[in-house]
A tleap script that builds the chain and sets N, CA, C and O, in Angstrom:
source leaprc.protein.ff14SB
mol = sequence {
  NMET SER ASP ASP ASN ALA GLN LEU LEU ASN
  GLY VAL TYR GLU ALA PHE GLY ARG GLY ASP
  MET GLU ALA VAL MET ALA ALA PHE ALA GLU
  ASP ILE GLU TRP ASN SER PRO ALA VAL LEU
  PRO HIE GLY ALA THR LEU ARG GLY ARG ASP
  GLY VAL GLY GLY PHE PHE GLU LYS LEU GLY
  SER SER TRP GLU ASN PHE GLY ILE GLU ILE
  ASP ALA VAL PHE GLY SER GLY ASP ARG ALA
  CYS ALA ILE GLY LYS ALA GLN GLY THR LEU
  ASP GLY SER HIE ALA SER TYR GLY PHE VAL
  HIE ALA TRP THR ILE ARG ASP SER VAL LEU
  VAL ARG PHE ASP GLU TYR VAL ASP PRO SER
  PRO GLU LEU ILE ALA ALA ALA ALA THR ARG
  LEU GLU ALA THR THR CALA
}
set mol.1.N position { -153.000 30.881 -26.598 }
set mol.1.CA position { -153.340 31.983 -27.438 }
set mol.1.C position { -154.403 32.926 -26.820 }
set mol.1.O position { -154.291 34.148 -26.924 }
set mol.2.N position { -155.398 32.356 -26.198 }
set mol.2.CA position { -156.453 33.168 -25.680 }
set mol.2.C position { -155.973 34.169 -24.632 }
set mol.2.O position { -156.463 35.298 -24.589 }
set mol.3.N position { -155.018 33.769 -23.783 }
set mol.3.CA position { -154.418 34.642 -22.817 }
set mol.3.C position { -153.660 35.797 -23.468 }
set mol.3.O position { -153.669 36.931 -22.990 }
set mol.4.N position { -152.995 35.456 -24.594 }
set mol.4.CA position { -152.298 36.503 -25.381 }
set mol.4.C position { -153.284 37.465 -25.978 }
set mol.4.O position { -153.043 38.672 -26.002 }
set mol.5.N position { -154.403 36.945 -26.466 }
set mol.5.CA position { -155.448 37.836 -27.080 }
set mol.5.C position { -156.079 38.762 -25.981 }
set mol.5.O position { -156.321 39.943 -26.227 }
set mol.6.N position { -156.324 38.223 -24.831 }
set mol.6.CA position { -156.858 39.048 -23.726 }
set mol.6.C position { -155.837 40.112 -23.338 }
set mol.6.O position { -156.210 41.255 -23.075 }
set mol.7.N position { -154.558 39.755 -23.300 }
set mol.7.CA position { -153.519 40.711 -22.981 }
set mol.7.C position { -153.426 41.771 -23.995 }
set mol.7.O position { -153.295 42.946 -23.651 }
set mol.8.N position { -153.491 41.392 -25.307 }
set mol.8.CA position { -153.502 42.352 -26.424 }
set mol.8.C position { -154.651 43.362 -26.225 }
set mol.8.O position { -154.478 44.579 -26.290 }
set mol.9.N position { -155.818 42.778 -25.981 }
set mol.9.CA position { -157.049 43.675 -25.861 }
set mol.9.C position { -156.872 44.580 -24.672 }
set mol.9.O position { -157.155 45.774 -24.779 }
set mol.10.N position { -156.417 44.074 -23.540 }
set mol.10.CA position { -156.175 44.936 -22.370 }
set mol.10.C position { -155.230 46.115 -22.762 }
set mol.10.O position { -155.426 47.253 -22.337 }
set mol.11.N position { -154.251 45.808 -23.550 }
set mol.11.CA position { -153.302 46.886 -23.940 }
set mol.11.C position { -153.920 47.933 -24.776 }
set mol.11.O position { -153.606 49.118 -24.660 }
set mol.12.N position { -154.888 47.458 -25.704 }
set mol.12.CA position { -155.593 48.408 -26.530 }
set mol.12.C position { -156.489 49.328 -25.732 }
set mol.12.O position { -156.528 50.531 -25.994 }
set mol.13.N position { -157.230 48.774 -24.738 }
set mol.13.CA position { -158.059 49.561 -23.898 }
set mol.13.C position { -157.250 50.527 -22.975 }
set mol.13.O position { -157.703 51.623 -22.645 }
set mol.14.N position { -156.104 50.091 -22.598 }
set mol.14.CA position { -155.221 50.987 -21.816 }
set mol.14.C position { -154.733 52.148 -22.651 }
set mol.14.O position { -154.701 53.283 -22.176 }
set mol.15.N position { -154.348 51.878 -23.903 }
set mol.15.CA position { -153.987 52.872 -24.823 }
set mol.15.C position { -155.117 53.912 -25.097 }
set mol.15.O position { -154.865 55.116 -25.143 }
set mol.16.N position { -156.331 53.424 -25.271 }
set mol.16.CA position { -157.504 54.267 -25.434 }
set mol.16.C position { -157.668 55.137 -24.206 }
set mol.16.O position { -157.866 56.348 -24.312 }
set mol.17.N position { -157.587 54.535 -23.072 }
set mol.17.CA position { -157.705 55.316 -21.799 }
set mol.17.C position { -156.728 56.460 -21.596 }
set mol.17.O position { -157.047 57.482 -20.989 }
set mol.18.N position { -155.556 56.262 -22.111 }
set mol.18.CA position { -154.551 57.390 -21.997 }
set mol.18.C position { -154.523 58.272 -23.263 }
set mol.18.O position { -153.689 59.168 -23.387 }
set mol.19.N position { -155.434 58.006 -24.181 }
set mol.19.CA position { -155.567 58.916 -25.379 }
set mol.19.C position { -154.537 58.596 -26.443 }
set mol.19.O position { -154.290 59.430 -27.314 }
set mol.20.N position { -153.903 57.375 -26.409 }
set mol.20.CA position { -152.904 57.048 -27.395 }
set mol.20.C position { -153.592 56.365 -28.587 }
set mol.20.O position { -153.550 55.147 -28.759 }
set mol.21.N position { -154.216 57.207 -29.381 }
set mol.21.CA position { -155.006 56.671 -30.538 }
set mol.21.C position { -154.094 56.038 -31.610 }
set mol.21.O position { -154.521 55.177 -32.379 }
set mol.22.N position { -152.898 56.465 -31.634 }
set mol.22.CA position { -151.933 55.852 -32.615 }
set mol.22.C position { -151.706 54.378 -32.303 }
set mol.22.O position { -151.652 53.539 -33.202 }
set mol.23.N position { -151.572 54.073 -30.983 }
set mol.23.CA position { -151.405 52.703 -30.545 }
set mol.23.C position { -152.709 51.898 -30.765 }
set mol.23.O position { -152.671 50.730 -31.152 }
set mol.24.N position { -153.840 52.540 -30.514 }
set mol.24.CA position { -155.147 51.828 -30.710 }
set mol.24.C position { -155.239 51.450 -32.149 }
set mol.24.O position { -155.441 50.277 -32.467 }
set mol.25.N position { -155.091 52.455 -33.082 }
set mol.25.CA position { -155.235 52.173 -34.492 }
set mol.25.C position { -154.293 51.197 -35.003 }
set mol.25.O position { -154.642 50.431 -35.901 }
set mol.26.N position { -153.022 51.158 -34.462 }
set mol.26.CA position { -152.012 50.234 -34.952 }
set mol.26.C position { -152.425 48.744 -34.659 }
set mol.26.O position { -151.933 47.818 -35.303 }
set mol.27.N position { -153.316 48.561 -33.699 }
set mol.27.CA position { -153.703 47.145 -33.408 }
set mol.27.C position { -154.762 46.631 -34.369 }
set mol.27.O position { -155.064 45.438 -34.356 }
set mol.28.N position { -155.317 47.463 -35.174 }
set mol.28.CA position { -156.376 47.068 -36.128 }
set mol.28.C position { -155.817 46.591 -37.436 }
set mol.28.O position { -154.813 47.108 -37.925 }
set mol.29.N position { -156.497 45.563 -38.023 }
set mol.29.CA position { -156.205 45.169 -39.421 }
set mol.29.C position { -156.622 46.309 -40.372 }
set mol.29.O position { -157.548 47.066 -40.084 }
set mol.30.N position { -155.930 46.407 -41.485 }
set mol.30.CA position { -156.238 47.407 -42.496 }
set mol.30.C position { -157.717 47.334 -42.904 }
set mol.30.O position { -158.358 48.344 -43.194 }
set mol.31.N position { -158.222 46.108 -42.912 }
set mol.31.CA position { -159.643 45.913 -43.450 }
set mol.31.C position { -160.568 45.495 -42.283 }
set mol.31.O position { -161.480 44.694 -42.489 }
set mol.32.N position { -160.356 46.003 -41.114 }
set mol.32.CA position { -161.093 45.602 -39.926 }
set mol.32.C position { -162.651 45.862 -40.195 }
set mol.32.O position { -163.047 46.881 -40.760 }
set mol.33.N position { -163.451 44.902 -39.763 }
set mol.33.CA position { -164.918 45.089 -39.793 }
set mol.33.C position { -165.330 45.625 -38.472 }
set mol.33.O position { -164.881 45.132 -37.437 }
set mol.34.N position { -166.199 46.650 -38.469 }
set mol.34.CA position { -166.583 47.415 -37.300 }
set mol.34.C position { -168.098 47.521 -37.187 }
set mol.34.O position { -168.735 48.005 -38.122 }
set mol.35.N position { -168.698 47.092 -36.090 }
set mol.35.CA position { -170.138 47.146 -35.963 }
set mol.35.C position { -170.464 47.731 -34.593 }
set mol.35.O position { -170.189 47.106 -33.569 }
set mol.36.N position { -171.026 48.882 -34.572 }
set mol.36.CA position { -171.471 49.545 -33.320 }
set mol.36.C position { -172.933 49.956 -33.541 }
set mol.36.O position { -173.270 50.495 -34.595 }
set mol.37.N position { -173.803 49.703 -32.550 }
set mol.37.CA position { -175.243 49.913 -32.810 }
set mol.37.C position { -175.684 51.354 -32.955 }
set mol.37.O position { -175.087 52.268 -32.387 }
set mol.38.N position { -176.739 51.536 -33.725 }
set mol.38.CA position { -177.291 52.866 -34.037 }
set mol.38.C position { -177.812 53.632 -32.817 }
set mol.38.O position { -177.960 54.853 -32.867 }
set mol.39.N position { -178.080 52.943 -31.765 }
set mol.39.CA position { -178.602 53.666 -30.594 }
set mol.39.C position { -177.511 54.572 -29.986 }
set mol.39.O position { -177.812 55.480 -29.211 }
set mol.40.N position { -176.277 54.320 -30.338 }
set mol.40.CA position { -175.245 55.219 -29.911 }
set mol.40.C position { -175.040 56.347 -30.921 }
set mol.40.O position { -175.168 56.145 -32.128 }
set mol.41.N position { -174.725 57.517 -30.417 }
set mol.41.CA position { -174.582 58.690 -31.357 }
set mol.41.C position { -173.426 58.476 -32.292 }
set mol.41.O position { -173.380 59.108 -33.348 }
set mol.42.N position { -172.524 57.649 -31.973 }
set mol.42.CA position { -171.323 57.310 -32.795 }
set mol.42.C position { -171.507 55.931 -33.459 }
set mol.42.O position { -170.590 55.439 -34.116 }
set mol.43.N position { -172.616 55.343 -33.301 }
set mol.43.CA position { -172.815 53.975 -33.900 }
set mol.43.C position { -172.640 53.957 -35.415 }
set mol.43.O position { -173.005 54.904 -36.111 }
set mol.44.N position { -172.072 52.858 -35.907 }
set mol.44.CA position { -171.832 52.767 -37.350 }
set mol.44.C position { -171.424 51.310 -37.670 }
set mol.44.O position { -170.973 50.545 -36.818 }
set mol.45.N position { -171.614 51.000 -38.930 }
set mol.45.CA position { -171.074 49.781 -39.509 }
set mol.45.C position { -170.082 50.176 -40.569 }
set mol.45.O position { -170.428 50.830 -41.553 }
set mol.46.N position { -168.808 49.762 -40.355 }
set mol.46.CA position { -167.691 50.312 -41.162 }
set mol.46.C position { -166.749 49.170 -41.531 }
set mol.46.O position { -166.809 48.062 -40.997 }
set mol.47.N position { -165.910 49.498 -42.442 }
set mol.47.CA position { -164.856 48.546 -42.791 }
set mol.47.C position { -163.559 49.325 -43.091 }
set mol.47.O position { -163.601 50.279 -43.867 }
set mol.48.N position { -162.434 48.956 -42.512 }
set mol.48.CA position { -161.188 49.575 -42.795 }
set mol.48.C position { -160.791 50.555 -41.696 }
set mol.48.O position { -161.630 51.099 -40.979 }
set mol.49.N position { -159.475 50.758 -41.593 }
set mol.49.CA position { -158.921 51.645 -40.560 }
set mol.49.C position { -159.373 53.088 -40.728 }
set mol.49.O position { -159.613 53.800 -39.752 }
set mol.50.N position { -159.480 53.492 -41.947 }
set mol.50.CA position { -159.880 54.917 -42.203 }
set mol.50.C position { -161.309 55.130 -41.621 }
set mol.50.O position { -161.588 56.116 -40.938 }
set mol.51.N position { -162.159 54.188 -41.918 }
set mol.51.CA position { -163.571 54.266 -41.425 }
set mol.51.C position { -163.581 54.272 -39.878 }
set mol.51.O position { -164.308 55.049 -39.259 }
set mol.52.N position { -162.761 53.389 -39.267 }
set mol.52.CA position { -162.767 53.350 -37.808 }
set mol.52.C position { -162.133 54.635 -37.236 }
set mol.52.O position { -162.507 55.074 -36.148 }
set mol.53.N position { -161.216 55.212 -37.935 }
set mol.53.CA position { -160.672 56.508 -37.510 }
set mol.53.C position { -161.796 57.585 -37.448 }
set mol.53.O position { -161.866 58.414 -36.540 }
set mol.54.N position { -162.658 57.504 -38.478 }
set mol.54.CA position { -163.836 58.409 -38.484 }
set mol.54.C position { -164.768 58.122 -37.345 }
set mol.54.O position { -165.342 59.038 -36.755 }
set mol.55.N position { -164.931 56.804 -37.016 }
set mol.55.CA position { -165.738 56.441 -35.848 }
set mol.55.C position { -165.266 57.119 -34.603 }
set mol.55.O position { -166.073 57.681 -33.863 }
set mol.56.N position { -163.958 57.085 -34.344 }
set mol.56.CA position { -163.444 57.699 -33.160 }
set mol.56.C position { -163.523 59.195 -33.160 }
set mol.56.O position { -163.667 59.817 -32.108 }
set mol.57.N position { -163.425 59.804 -34.379 }
set mol.57.CA position { -163.683 61.218 -34.433 }
set mol.57.C position { -165.109 61.591 -34.059 }
set mol.57.O position { -165.368 62.531 -33.308 }
set mol.58.N position { -166.048 60.779 -34.640 }
set mol.58.CA position { -167.403 61.033 -34.275 }
set mol.58.C position { -167.703 60.766 -32.799 }
set mol.58.O position { -168.529 61.466 -32.213 }
set mol.59.N position { -167.061 59.782 -32.189 }
set mol.59.CA position { -167.236 59.589 -30.780 }
set mol.59.C position { -166.744 60.801 -29.998 }
set mol.59.O position { -167.407 61.219 -29.049 }
set mol.60.N position { -165.592 61.382 -30.369 }
set mol.60.CA position { -165.069 62.531 -29.702 }
set mol.60.C position { -165.921 63.783 -29.922 }
set mol.60.O position { -165.997 64.640 -29.041 }
set mol.61.N position { -166.538 63.891 -31.047 }
set mol.61.CA position { -167.357 65.142 -31.286 }
set mol.61.C position { -168.795 64.951 -30.763 }
set mol.61.O position { -169.520 65.940 -30.651 }
set mol.62.N position { -169.232 63.736 -30.442 }
set mol.62.CA position { -170.617 63.558 -29.921 }
set mol.62.C position { -170.664 63.675 -28.416 }
set mol.62.O position { -171.664 64.132 -27.863 }
set mol.63.N position { -169.590 63.268 -27.736 }
set mol.63.CA position { -169.537 63.185 -26.312 }
set mol.63.C position { -168.620 64.200 -25.654 }
set mol.63.O position { -167.597 64.564 -26.236 }
set mol.64.N position { -168.940 64.651 -24.506 }
set mol.64.CA position { -167.989 65.383 -23.666 }
set mol.64.C position { -167.634 64.506 -22.424 }
set mol.64.O position { -168.502 63.819 -21.886 }
set mol.65.N position { -166.395 64.539 -21.995 }
set mol.65.CA position { -165.954 63.793 -20.856 }
set mol.65.C position { -166.240 62.262 -20.997 }
set mol.65.O position { -166.551 61.602 -20.006 }
set mol.66.N position { -166.137 61.744 -22.151 }
set mol.66.CA position { -166.404 60.337 -22.434 }
set mol.66.C position { -165.331 59.485 -21.837 }
set mol.66.O position { -164.145 59.798 -21.940 }
set mol.67.N position { -165.737 58.405 -21.211 }
set mol.67.CA position { -164.768 57.413 -20.700 }
set mol.67.C position { -165.369 56.060 -20.592 }
set mol.67.O position { -166.591 55.908 -20.580 }
set mol.68.N position { -164.529 55.074 -20.514 }
set mol.68.CA position { -164.975 53.671 -20.361 }
set mol.68.C position { -164.285 53.097 -19.141 }
set mol.68.O position { -163.182 53.480 -18.751 }
set mol.69.N position { -165.022 52.135 -18.556 }
set mol.69.CA position { -164.469 51.352 -17.516 }
set mol.69.C position { -164.554 49.871 -17.951 }
set mol.69.O position { -165.625 49.394 -18.328 }
set mol.70.N position { -163.436 49.166 -17.897 }
set mol.70.CA position { -163.468 47.706 -18.261 }
set mol.70.C position { -163.559 46.910 -17.023 }
set mol.70.O position { -162.704 47.030 -16.145 }
set mol.71.N position { -164.645 46.032 -16.906 }
set mol.71.CA position { -164.776 45.199 -15.721 }
set mol.71.C position { -164.011 43.853 -15.938 }
set mol.71.O position { -163.429 43.313 -14.997 }
set mol.72.N position { -164.021 43.340 -17.153 }
set mol.72.CA position { -163.311 42.058 -17.369 }
set mol.72.C position { -163.039 41.909 -18.878 }
set mol.72.O position { -163.748 42.468 -19.714 }
set mol.73.N position { -162.029 41.167 -19.180 }
set mol.73.CA position { -161.646 40.741 -20.537 }
set mol.73.C position { -161.415 39.303 -20.528 }
set mol.73.O position { -160.679 38.777 -19.694 }
set mol.74.N position { -162.069 38.611 -21.501 }
set mol.74.CA position { -161.986 37.122 -21.603 }
set mol.74.C position { -161.532 36.802 -22.998 }
set mol.74.O position { -161.937 37.451 -23.962 }
set mol.75.N position { -160.682 35.790 -23.105 }
set mol.75.CA position { -160.305 35.251 -24.450 }
set mol.75.C position { -160.484 33.784 -24.517 }
set mol.75.O position { -160.344 33.040 -23.546 }
set mol.76.N position { -160.821 33.380 -25.792 }
set mol.76.CA position { -160.968 31.986 -26.085 }
set mol.76.C position { -160.671 31.783 -27.618 }
set mol.76.O position { -161.431 32.254 -28.464 }
set mol.77.N position { -159.629 31.121 -27.925 }
set mol.77.CA position { -159.290 30.921 -29.342 }
set mol.77.C position { -158.938 32.267 -30.018 }
set mol.77.O position { -158.090 33.035 -29.562 }
set mol.78.N position { -159.632 32.487 -31.106 }
set mol.78.CA position { -159.424 33.684 -31.805 }
set mol.78.C position { -160.372 34.836 -31.505 }
set mol.78.O position { -160.472 35.832 -32.221 }
set mol.79.N position { -161.085 34.610 -30.346 }
set mol.79.CA position { -162.087 35.608 -29.882 }
set mol.79.C position { -161.688 36.159 -28.507 }
set mol.79.O position { -161.057 35.468 -27.707 }
set mol.80.N position { -162.069 37.420 -28.249 }
set mol.80.CA position { -161.905 37.999 -26.938 }
set mol.80.C position { -163.088 38.967 -26.740 }
set mol.80.O position { -163.587 39.587 -27.679 }
set mol.81.N position { -163.492 39.056 -25.511 }
set mol.81.CA position { -164.643 39.955 -25.189 }
set mol.81.C position { -164.254 40.836 -24.031 }
set mol.81.O position { -163.571 40.396 -23.107 }
set mol.82.N position { -164.682 42.071 -24.075 }
set mol.82.CA position { -164.549 43.005 -22.949 }
set mol.82.C position { -165.906 43.418 -22.446 }
set mol.82.O position { -166.786 43.744 -23.243 }
set mol.83.N position { -166.097 43.414 -21.161 }
set mol.83.CA position { -167.367 43.831 -20.590 }
set mol.83.C position { -167.045 45.050 -19.727 }
set mol.83.O position { -166.098 45.068 -18.941 }
set mol.84.N position { -167.898 46.080 -19.922 }
set mol.84.CA position { -167.716 47.334 -19.196 }
set mol.84.C position { -168.851 48.291 -19.290 }
set mol.84.O position { -169.990 47.926 -19.582 }
set mol.85.N position { -168.504 49.583 -19.025 }
set mol.85.CA position { -169.485 50.628 -18.990 }
set mol.85.C position { -168.836 51.873 -19.553 }
set mol.85.O position { -167.682 52.180 -19.253 }
set mol.86.N position { -169.568 52.565 -20.350 }
set mol.86.CA position { -169.167 53.844 -20.963 }
set mol.86.C position { -170.084 54.944 -20.447 }
set mol.86.O position { -171.282 54.726 -20.265 }
set mol.87.N position { -169.519 56.130 -20.210 }
set mol.87.CA position { -170.343 57.243 -19.727 }
set mol.87.C position { -169.726 58.559 -20.163 }
set mol.87.O position { -168.539 58.641 -20.479 }
set mol.88.N position { -170.571 59.592 -20.172 }
set mol.88.CA position { -170.116 60.933 -20.458 }
set mol.88.C position { -171.299 61.874 -20.569 }
set mol.88.O position { -172.414 61.550 -20.160 }
set mol.89.N position { -171.042 63.024 -21.120 }
set mol.89.CA position { -172.107 63.995 -21.271 }
set mol.89.C position { -172.488 64.058 -22.771 }
set mol.89.O position { -171.642 64.226 -23.649 }
set mol.90.N position { -173.759 63.918 -23.001 }
set mol.90.CA position { -174.307 63.845 -24.379 }
set mol.90.C position { -175.400 64.909 -24.469 }
set mol.90.O position { -176.384 64.844 -23.732 }
set mol.91.N position { -175.236 65.899 -25.373 }
set mol.91.CA position { -176.232 66.968 -25.467 }
set mol.91.C position { -176.507 67.631 -24.136 }
set mol.91.O position { -177.662 67.962 -23.867 }
set mol.92.N position { -175.521 67.842 -23.293 }
set mol.92.CA position { -175.702 68.509 -22.044 }
set mol.92.C position { -176.191 67.669 -20.881 }
set mol.92.O position { -176.303 68.192 -19.773 }
set mol.93.N position { -176.485 66.407 -21.075 }
set mol.93.CA position { -176.983 65.505 -20.026 }
set mol.93.C position { -176.077 64.307 -19.870 }
set mol.93.O position { -175.523 63.797 -20.844 }
set mol.94.N position { -175.934 63.866 -18.643 }
set mol.94.CA position { -175.231 62.615 -18.414 }
set mol.94.C position { -175.882 61.420 -19.040 }
set mol.94.O position { -177.090 61.234 -18.892 }
set mol.95.N position { -175.149 60.625 -19.716 }
set mol.95.CA position { -175.690 59.360 -20.300 }
set mol.95.C position { -174.627 58.266 -20.188 }
set mol.95.O position { -173.430 58.548 -20.121 }
set mol.96.N position { -175.082 57.031 -20.169 }
set mol.96.CA position { -174.214 55.929 -20.090 }
set mol.96.C position { -174.767 54.654 -20.715 }
set mol.96.O position { -175.949 54.570 -21.049 }
set mol.97.N position { -173.911 53.690 -20.862 }
set mol.97.CA position { -174.361 52.391 -21.377 }
set mol.97.C position { -173.379 51.308 -20.886 }
set mol.97.O position { -172.175 51.528 -20.755 }
set mol.98.N position { -173.970 50.122 -20.622 }
set mol.98.CA position { -173.100 48.996 -20.446 }
set mol.98.C position { -172.856 48.366 -21.766 }
set mol.98.O position { -173.677 48.463 -22.678 }
set mol.99.N position { -171.728 47.716 -21.881 }
set mol.99.CA position { -171.399 47.112 -23.150 }
set mol.99.C position { -170.672 45.720 -23.046 }
set mol.99.O position { -170.072 45.395 -22.021 }
set mol.100.N position { -170.749 44.959 -24.095 }
set mol.100.CA position { -169.919 43.853 -24.335 }
set mol.100.C position { -169.277 44.146 -25.716 }
set mol.100.O position { -169.993 44.378 -26.690 }
set mol.101.N position { -167.944 44.133 -25.794 }
set mol.101.CA position { -167.263 44.254 -27.038 }
set mol.101.C position { -166.717 42.905 -27.420 }
set mol.101.O position { -165.855 42.372 -26.721 }
set mol.102.N position { -167.177 42.351 -28.476 }
set mol.102.CA position { -166.721 41.067 -28.991 }
set mol.102.C position { -165.703 41.333 -30.150 }
set mol.102.O position { -165.992 42.001 -31.142 }
set mol.103.N position { -164.538 40.776 -29.944 }
set mol.103.CA position { -163.482 40.955 -30.941 }
set mol.103.C position { -163.085 39.663 -31.530 }
set mol.103.O position { -163.139 38.625 -30.871 }
set mol.104.N position { -162.661 39.703 -32.831 }
set mol.104.CA position { -161.992 38.562 -33.497 }
set mol.104.C position { -160.539 38.984 -33.742 }
set mol.104.O position { -160.269 40.087 -34.216 }
set mol.105.N position { -159.646 38.113 -33.419 }
set mol.105.CA position { -158.205 38.408 -33.493 }
set mol.105.C position { -157.522 37.299 -34.325 }
set mol.105.O position { -157.715 36.107 -34.083 }
set mol.106.N position { -156.741 37.724 -35.283 }
set mol.106.CA position { -155.907 36.828 -36.046 }
set mol.106.C position { -154.471 37.280 -36.087 }
set mol.106.O position { -154.194 38.422 -36.455 }
set mol.107.N position { -153.556 36.419 -35.722 }
set mol.107.CA position { -152.103 36.742 -35.739 }
set mol.107.C position { -151.823 38.063 -34.979 }
set mol.107.O position { -151.065 38.920 -35.434 }
set mol.108.N position { -152.452 38.180 -33.841 }
set mol.108.CA position { -152.204 39.384 -32.970 }
set mol.108.C position { -152.688 40.695 -33.568 }
set mol.108.O position { -152.149 41.758 -33.260 }
set mol.109.N position { -153.684 40.626 -34.408 }
set mol.109.CA position { -154.291 41.825 -35.047 }
set mol.109.C position { -155.774 41.745 -34.900 }
set mol.109.O position { -156.369 40.696 -35.147 }
set mol.110.N position { -156.420 42.887 -34.484 }
set mol.110.CA position { -157.827 42.889 -34.306 }
set mol.110.C position { -158.524 43.066 -35.731 }
set mol.110.O position { -158.346 44.079 -36.407 }
set mol.111.N position { -159.297 42.048 -36.119 }
set mol.111.CA position { -159.915 42.030 -37.415 }
set mol.111.C position { -161.407 42.303 -37.489 }
set mol.111.O position { -161.943 42.624 -38.550 }
set mol.112.N position { -162.107 42.163 -36.284 }
set mol.112.CA position { -163.577 42.418 -36.279 }
set mol.112.C position { -163.951 42.880 -34.873 }
set mol.112.O position { -163.430 42.397 -33.868 }
set mol.113.N position { -164.881 43.841 -34.850 }
set mol.113.CA position { -165.417 44.395 -33.607 }
set mol.113.C position { -166.975 44.373 -33.701 }
set mol.113.O position { -167.588 44.872 -34.645 }
set mol.114.N position { -167.527 43.789 -32.700 }
set mol.114.CA position { -169.060 43.853 -32.570 }
set mol.114.C position { -169.381 44.304 -31.192 }
set mol.114.O position { -168.956 43.697 -30.209 }
set mol.115.N position { -170.166 45.420 -31.106 }
set mol.115.CA position { -170.505 46.052 -29.864 }
set mol.115.C position { -172.008 45.748 -29.539 }
set mol.115.O position { -172.878 45.859 -30.402 }
set mol.116.N position { -172.259 45.376 -28.310 }
set mol.116.CA position { -173.578 45.129 -27.827 }
set mol.116.C position { -173.795 45.985 -26.630 }
set mol.116.O position { -172.930 45.974 -25.754 }
set mol.117.N position { -174.889 46.751 -26.492 }
set mol.117.CA position { -175.038 47.719 -25.483 }
set mol.117.C position { -176.379 47.589 -24.698 }
set mol.117.O position { -177.368 47.024 -25.164 }
set mol.118.N position { -176.322 48.151 -23.492 }
set mol.118.CA position { -177.499 48.277 -22.632 }
set mol.118.C position { -177.544 49.772 -22.310 }
set mol.118.O position { -176.935 50.215 -21.336 }
set mol.119.N position { -178.266 50.552 -23.128 }
set mol.119.CA position { -178.235 51.982 -22.965 }
set mol.119.C position { -179.098 52.496 -21.754 }
set mol.119.O position { -180.118 51.907 -21.395 }
set mol.120.N position { -178.626 53.622 -21.156 }
set mol.120.CA position { -179.388 54.291 -20.146 }
set mol.120.C position { -180.612 54.956 -20.734 }
set mol.120.O position { -180.641 55.220 -21.936 }
set mol.121.N position { -181.632 55.240 -19.923 }
set mol.121.CA position { -182.812 55.919 -20.458 }
set mol.121.C position { -182.418 57.226 -21.167 }
set mol.121.O position { -183.019 57.571 -22.185 }
set mol.122.N position { -181.408 57.967 -20.639 }
set mol.122.CA position { -180.956 59.183 -21.291 }
set mol.122.C position { -180.438 58.975 -22.688 }
set mol.122.O position { -180.682 59.765 -23.600 }
set mol.123.N position { -179.710 57.880 -22.824 }
set mol.123.CA position { -179.143 57.573 -24.122 }
set mol.123.C position { -180.248 57.194 -25.071 }
set mol.123.O position { -180.205 57.577 -26.240 }
set mol.124.N position { -181.223 56.467 -24.620 }
set mol.124.CA position { -182.381 56.054 -25.493 }
set mol.124.C position { -183.132 57.322 -25.954 }
set mol.124.O position { -183.508 57.459 -27.118 }
set mol.125.N position { -183.335 58.256 -24.975 }
set mol.125.CA position { -184.034 59.487 -25.347 }
set mol.125.C position { -183.251 60.308 -26.373 }
set mol.125.O position { -183.831 60.918 -27.272 }
set mol.126.N position { -181.952 60.313 -26.225 }
set mol.126.CA position { -181.126 61.087 -27.192 }
set mol.126.C position { -181.182 60.430 -28.515 }
set mol.126.O position { -181.183 61.137 -29.522 }
set mol.127.N position { -181.231 59.079 -28.609 }
set mol.127.CA position { -181.309 58.368 -29.873 }
set mol.127.C position { -182.656 58.600 -30.511 }
set mol.127.O position { -182.752 58.719 -31.733 }
set mol.128.N position { -183.689 58.666 -29.714 }
set mol.128.CA position { -185.039 58.971 -30.306 }
set mol.128.C position { -185.040 60.407 -30.878 }
set mol.128.O position { -185.574 60.633 -31.963 }
set mol.129.N position { -184.479 61.322 -30.195 }
set mol.129.CA position { -184.437 62.700 -30.681 }
set mol.129.C position { -183.598 62.770 -32.015 }
set mol.129.O position { -183.963 63.496 -32.940 }
set mol.130.N position { -182.485 62.006 -32.082 }
set mol.130.CA position { -181.719 61.977 -33.338 }
set mol.130.C position { -182.539 61.405 -34.467 }
set mol.130.O position { -182.511 61.890 -35.598 }
set mol.131.N position { -183.282 60.341 -34.126 }
set mol.131.CA position { -184.086 59.665 -35.186 }
set mol.131.C position { -185.198 60.602 -35.696 }
set mol.131.O position { -185.436 60.698 -36.901 }
set mol.132.N position { -185.864 61.280 -34.775 }
set mol.132.CA position { -186.857 62.259 -35.190 }
set mol.132.C position { -186.338 63.304 -36.046 }
set mol.132.O position { -187.024 63.716 -36.981 }
set mol.133.N position { -185.132 63.790 -35.798 }
set mol.133.CA position { -184.489 64.793 -36.603 }
set mol.133.C position { -184.198 64.323 -37.970 }
set mol.133.O position { -184.339 65.068 -38.939 }
set mol.134.N position { -183.799 63.112 -38.068 }
set mol.134.CA position { -183.454 62.655 -39.469 }
set mol.134.C position { -184.687 62.265 -40.276 }
set mol.134.O position { -184.625 62.213 -41.504 }
set mol.135.N position { -185.833 61.985 -39.592 }
set mol.135.CA position { -187.073 61.670 -40.403 }
set mol.135.C position { -187.959 62.847 -40.602 }
set mol.135.O position { -188.964 62.735 -41.304 }
set mol.136.N position { -187.636 64.007 -40.006 }
set mol.136.CA position { -188.507 65.174 -40.164 }
set mol.136.C position { -188.285 65.908 -41.407 }
set mol.136.O position { -188.953 66.911 -41.660 }
savepdb mol mol.pdb
quit
């Protein structure tokens, strides 16, 4: 099963890379739990496909030339993890972050996403600016 889950996840990332958001969204459970850290301009804690659709819209509106590179995908039981790097242009400056995406998979459907990141200094500065703007 873990090889099947890793293969499923690789397919989802390949679909994302070619911009096939319909295929990406079809892999998610209707009530998927989604956790992405607030240091990211698109970070959010959400539940459900509609919320995750909004996450991807925010990702697209926050970044220019956004892309990810997957270094490895591992599966074990009902869990799979992807390790990689994301980068793009944020507020006119290049920014990037390393990530681990931890997924829970049941019956070949993605039911939970937890993202852990190692942000670049530029991304940390942008997050601080956003925080200042919201508290001012």
